[in-house]
N, C-alpha and C positions, 0 to 999 in steps of 0.2 A: 240691367245690373247683373247680368250673367245668371248662371244657373245654380251658384252656391247658396243653399238656404242659410247656413250659418252667417254668412256675409250679409246677406239680406236682413237676418233678425239684428245682427249687430249695427247695421246702418239705421234700422226702424227704432231700436233702443236709444242710439245717441241722438237722432233727430227728435224724437219724443222728449228725451230729457231735457234737450235744449229749449223745446217748447215749453216744458212744464216750468223750468227756471224763468223763462220770459213771461209767463202767464202770473206766477207768483209775484215777481216783481212789478209787473203792471198793475196787479191788483193791490200790492202793498202802497204804491206811489200814486196810484188812481191816474195811470198812465193808458189812455184807450189803444193807443197805436200798439205799444208793447202787449197789451192784452189780447189784441186781436190777433197779432203775430204768434203769439203764444198758443192760442187756440189752433189757428192754422198748421203750426207746426206738428201739433199733437195729432191732428186729423188728417194730414196730408200722407204720411206713411200707410194708414189704414186703408184710405182712398186708393192710393197707388197698388197696394196690395190686392185689393178687392176688385177693382176693374182691370188691371193688366196682368194678374197672373191668372 
């Protein structure tokens, strides 16, 4: 991702926001796949930052 921390924060925010939207939509419609994808998209940026940086 490069060494620019502001770009990394922006991408983390965007990916996490998409995950939150998917999680809320999946919960509202009781759709397990959307719920699981939402959780993964919210956790993925944290794990990448934690283990790759």
